[in-house]
C-alpha positions as CSV (number, residue, x, y, z in Angstrom):
1,X,315.0,-54.7,157.0
2,X,314.9,-55.9,160.6
3,X,315.1,-59.5,160.7
4,X,314.8,-60.1,164.3
5,X,313.5,-58.5,167.4
6,X,316.2,-58.1,170.0
7,X,315.4,-59.7,173.6
8,X,315.7,-56.3,175.3
9,X,313.3,-55.0,172.9
10,X,310.9,-57.8,173.4
11,X,311.1,-57.4,177.3
12,X,310.5,-53.6,177.0
13,X,307.4,-54.3,174.7
14,X,306.0,-56.8,177.0
15,X,306.7,-54.7,179.9
16,X,305.0,-51.8,178.7
17,X,302.0,-53.8,177.7
18,X,301.8,-55.3,181.1
19,X,302.3,-52.1,182.9
20,X,299.7,-50.1,181.0
21,X,297.4,-52.9,181.5
22,X,298.1,-52.7,185.2
23,X,296.4,-49.2,185.3
24,X,293.3,-50.5,183.7
25,X,293.1,-53.4,186.0
26,X,293.9,-51.5,189.1
27,X,290.7,-49.2,188.4
28,X,288.4,-52.3,187.9
29,X,290.3,-54.0,191.0
30,X,289.6,-51.0,193.3
31,X,285.9,-51.1,192.0
32,X,285.8,-54.7,193.2
33,X,285.0,-56.0,189.7
34,X,285.3,-59.7,188.6
35,X,288.3,-59.1,186.3
36,X,290.9,-57.0,187.9
37,X,294.7,-56.2,188.2
38,X,296.1,-59.8,187.2
39,X,293.7,-60.5,184.4
40,X,294.0,-57.2,182.5
41,X,297.9,-57.6,182.7
42,X,298.0,-61.1,181.6
43,X,295.6,-60.4,178.5
44,X,297.6,-57.3,177.5
45,X,300.9,-59.5,178.0
46,X,299.6,-62.4,175.9
47,X,298.4,-60.0,173.2
48,X,302.0,-58.5,172.9
49,X,303.4,-61.9,173.1
50,X,301.2,-63.2,170.2
51,X,301.8,-60.0,167.9
52,X,305.7,-60.2,168.7
53,X,305.6,-64.0,167.6
54,X,303.9,-63.0,164.5
55,X,306.2,-60.4,163.7
56,X,309.0,-62.9,164.3
57,X,307.6,-65.3,161.9
58,X,307.0,-62.5,159.4
59,X,310.7,-61.6,159.7
60,X,312.1,-65.1,159.5
61,X,310.2,-65.8,156.4
62,X,310.5,-62.3,154.8
63,X,313.6,-63.6,152.7
64,X,312.4,-67.1,152.0
65,X,309.4,-68.3,150.0
66,X,306.9,-65.5,149.7
67,X,304.1,-68.1,150.0
68,X,305.6,-68.9,153.7
69,X,304.8,-65.4,154.7
70,X,302.2,-64.8,157.2
71,X,299.7,-61.8,157.4
72,X,300.2,-60.1,160.7
73,X,296.7,-58.8,160.3
74,X,295.4,-62.3,160.7
75,X,297.1,-62.6,163.9
76,X,295.6,-59.5,165.4
77,X,292.2,-60.7,164.1
78,X,292.7,-63.8,166.2
79,X,293.8,-61.9,169.2
80,X,290.8,-59.7,169.0
81,X,288.5,-62.7,168.6
82,X,290.2,-64.7,171.5
83,X,290.0,-61.6,174.0
84,X,286.3,-60.8,172.8
85,X,285.4,-64.4,174.2
86,X,287.3,-63.5,177.5
87,X,285.5,-60.2,177.7
88,X,282.1,-61.6,176.9
89,X,282.5,-64.1,179.9
90,X,282.6,-61.1,182.3
91,X,279.0,-60.1,181.1
92,X,276.3,-61.4,183.2
93,X,272.6,-61.1,182.6
94,X,270.0,-61.5,185.3
95,X,266.4,-60.5,184.2
96,X,266.8,-57.1,182.9
97,X,269.9,-56.4,184.7
98,X,273.3,-56.6,182.8
99,X,276.5,-56.4,184.7
100,X,280.1,-56.6,183.6
101,X,280.0,-54.7,180.2
102,X,282.6,-52.2,181.3
103,X,284.7,-55.0,182.7
104,X,284.5,-56.9,179.2
105,X,285.4,-54.0,177.3
106,X,288.2,-53.1,179.4
107,X,289.7,-56.5,179.0
108,X,289.1,-56.2,175.2
109,X,290.9,-52.9,175.4
110,X,293.9,-54.5,177.5
111,X,294.5,-56.7,174.4
112,X,294.7,-53.6,172.1
113,X,297.2,-52.1,174.5
114,X,299.1,-55.3,174.2
115,X,299.0,-55.5,170.6
116,X,300.1,-51.7,170.3
117,X,303.0,-52.3,172.7
118,X,303.8,-55.5,170.9
119,X,304.3,-53.7,167.5
120,X,306.5,-51.1,169.6
121,X,303.8,-48.3,169.3
122,X,304.1,-47.1,172.8
123,X,302.5,-43.7,172.1
124,X,299.4,-45.5,170.9
125,X,299.4,-47.7,173.8
126,X,299.8,-45.0,176.3
127,X,296.9,-42.9,174.7
128,X,294.7,-45.8,174.8
129,X,295.3,-46.3,178.4
130,X,295.1,-42.8,179.4
131,X,291.7,-42.5,177.4
132,X,290.3,-45.7,178.9
133,X,291.2,-44.4,182.4
134,X,289.4,-41.2,181.8
135,X,286.4,-43.0,180.5
136,X,286.2,-45.6,183.5
137,X,286.9,-43.1,186.3
138,X,285.7,-39.5,185.1
139,X,282.6,-40.7,183.2
140,X,282.0,-43.5,185.5
141,X,281.7,-40.9,188.3
142,X,279.5,-38.6,186.0
143,X,277.3,-41.7,185.2
144,X,277.0,-42.7,188.9
145,X,276.3,-39.1,190.1
146,X,274.8,-37.0,187.4
147,X,272.8,-39.5,185.4
148,X,271.7,-41.6,188.4
149,X,270.3,-38.3,190.1
150,X,268.2,-37.4,186.8
151,X,266.7,-40.9,186.9
152,X,265.7,-40.6,190.7
């Protein structure tokens, strides 16, 4: 059983988390949204760091007292809750107009990308990033062009 995450592996996981979130943040940045490149990268990097810390604690206590073990799903639960709070801060309501929901959701998704990269599931992190980019760019364009014209 692996008992320690090598430093280069940690760096790779953190880099993948930051790099993939960069793509989501760039899309938000190019649209002039309040949370852009750095915000998405920092959220994903933080999520990856927290799950790596949780795994490190789990590995360190695996051979010791079983009551000292941690539940990695609780680490993920804390990450999701904390990032959800950040994402909610991007949502602004003014009368009947609501803005920032997609940016809030993309921040929350950056956390998921960070957790996936942090647990060394780069394929999942990349697929989530790719699908998120399709949703925000292609469907965003569709939403603006087709649906807006139908309303007019």
